[in-house]
Every structure is written in C-alpha cells, then in structure tokens.
Residue, then its C-alpha position, 0 to 999 in steps of 0.5 A: m437488500s437494495a444496496l446489495l443489487k446496486v453493488l452487484p453490477l459493480f462487482l462483476v465488472s470489476g471482477l471481469a476487469l481483473a480476469a482480463n487483467m490476469e489473462e494478459a498477465v498469463n501471456t507476459g514474460p517474467a518480471e525484471t529483478v531488481p539489485v538487492v541493494f536497492v531493495w535494502l536502501f528502500l527498506a532502511a529509508f521506510i523503517a527511518m521514516i517510520a522511526g522519525f515519525f514516531g520520534w516526531v509524534w513522542w517529542h510534540d507529545k512531550k511538549a504539549k503534556p506541561g502545559e496541557 
C-alpha cells in the first residue's frame, strides 16, 4: 500500500503533463505529410534489418551447434 502512495504523486504529475500536452496539440494545425515513397523505403529497410538479424542469429547458431 505504501508503494502505491509513493507512486501516486508521480502518476498525477504525469497526467497533468499529458493534459497540458493534449491542450497544446488541439491548438496546433495538422502535421505535414510525408511522401509515400519514404514510407515504403523505411518499411523495406526495416524488414531487411529484421531478416538480416534473424539470418545472423541462424548463421551463428548453425556455427555453434557442431562444436557444443
């Protein structure tokens, strides 16, 4: 119970900060859009990095198996 009481002020302060940020967001205009080509480039690079990571893990796991 005392741990909850210690965290409660931090939670309330973060809620106030979020409320202030939301009020500011309402008063601003819409965000600028990004060309779709950059979204596709990011998506391709992201998927390639994930595939590369799993390939790297698989390669090192395959190397480590025979000598265990």
